N, C-alpha and C positions, 0 to 999 in steps of 0.2 A: 504494500500500500504506500502511495506516494504522500509526502507530507504536503501541507498547505503552503501557499506562496509566502505568506507571512512568517511561517516557521522556517521556511528556506532561506528568506532573507535575514533572519536572526543568525541562523548558522553561517551564512555567508559573511555577514558583518563581524561575526566573532572570529572567522578565519582572517579576514582582512586586518582587523585589529591586533590580532596576534603576530601577523607578519610585518606591521608597521614598526617604524622607529621614530620615537618621540623627538629625536633631534632633526628630522626632515621637516621641511617647510611645506609638505603636500599631504593630501590625503585622497583616498579612494572612495568614490561614492557611487552606488548603484544607481542607474539611470532605469527607472521602472518601465518607461514606455518602450524599451528595447528589450525587455525580458521575454524570453521565448519559453513556453511550456511545451515539454515533450512527454511522452509516456513514462519515460525513465527519469525524469526530473526537470530541473530548470537550468536554462542558460542566462547567466547575468552579464551585463555589460556595464562597465564602470567608467567614470570620467576621473581623470587625475586633476585635482583641485589645488591651487596653492592656498596655504592658510595665511600667508602674510599678504598677499595682493589681492586675494578673493576673486581670482580669475581661473578659468579653465586653461590648463597647460597642454593637455594632450588627451585624445581620445584613446581608450586603452580597452582591450578585450580581456575580460576574466571569465574563464569558463568554469562553472561549478555545476556538478551534475549531482542533485541530491534526490535520495530515493524516500 
């Protein structure tokens, strides 16, 4: 049974936060409108956002398959 999208996002953000370095001046944010739902899980797309300048630095693909 697949988990809900909101539960999958919590897992995804938990993973992203565990991989982040507090010394960096950017963060990854999930872009909901690009999320793809498949029978095996979700594919999330993220944007790399500067925490200093409040601007988008780069479009970045982060694939997370969650069951």
